[in-house]
N, C-alpha and C positions, 0 to 999 in steps of 0.2 A: 441565409438560405432564404429563398421566398416563398411564402405559403400562397396558395389557389383555393379561394372557396367558390363554391358554384352553386346556385339553387336555381333552378329551372320550371316555370309554369307552363302549363299548357295554354296558349292561346293561338284562336282562328286556326289556321291551315299548319299552325307547327306550336313552336315552344319562344316565351321569352325568358334569359338567362340573366340573372344578377351575378354579376362576378366580382370579387374581391381580390385585389392583389395585394400582399403585405409584404413588405422587406425592410433593411434597416434603416433605409431612406424615408420609409413613411408607407402610405394605403393609398390604394387608386381603385374606383368602382367604375363598372364598367357593364353597358346591357348588351348581349348580344342575342341577336333573331337567329332562328332555327328552324328552314322548313322542313317537313316531313320526307317530303322528297329528296332533301338533300342527306337529311339521316340516312335515310336509306341506301342512299349511294358511298358516304362515307363510313357507315357503321351499320352495315346489314342486320346485324343480331341485336342490335339496340333497340331497346324499348324506350329512352327517353336519352336525351344527347348529354346527361351530366358529364359523362368520362369523355364523350368527344369534344365538348368544349374545355375540359379540365386539360387533356391533352393538347387540344390547339394552345391554350395561353401558354403550356410548356413550350410549344413549339415556337411562339412568339417570342418569349421571354429568350429563349437562346439568340434569337437575332436582334434584340432592340429593349430597352429600359421600359419597365411598367409606363411611365410618362410619357413615352412615343406611342403608345396602343392607344385608339381610337378610343374615345368614350361611349358609343352608340356604334354598332354595325351589326350587318347582316354575315353571318359564319363564312359564305363563300366571297366574301371581299378580301380575304385573307390572300388569297388564290392570287387576286390582283396584283399583290405588294411583293408575293412570294410564289412564284410560279410552281416551284418545287412542294407548295404545302399539300396538295390532294393526293399526289404519290407516298408523301412521308407520312401522313398522317393515317392511312388505310393498314401500313405494316403492322 
C-alpha cells in the first residue's frame, strides 16, 4: 500500500505543499505549489489545499509510479500530462 503525507504552508498567492509518498520500494518527496484561484476552481469548499493535493497524488499514483512524479511542480501541471485530471478531481 502507498501512503501519502501532505503538509501545506501559505505562501504568497497560495500554498507550498510538501508531499511524502511511501511504498514498499521506498519514499519520495515532492513540492507542489497551489494558487488560491486554482484551489477555488478545483475544490471551492476547501479552506486549504491539503485534501486536494492528497487526492491529486492518489490520481497520479493510479497512473504512474512515485519515481515518475516530478519532484517540484504547480498543481495545474497535472492537467498537461493527464487531460482528464480536472474533471476527475472535481468529482
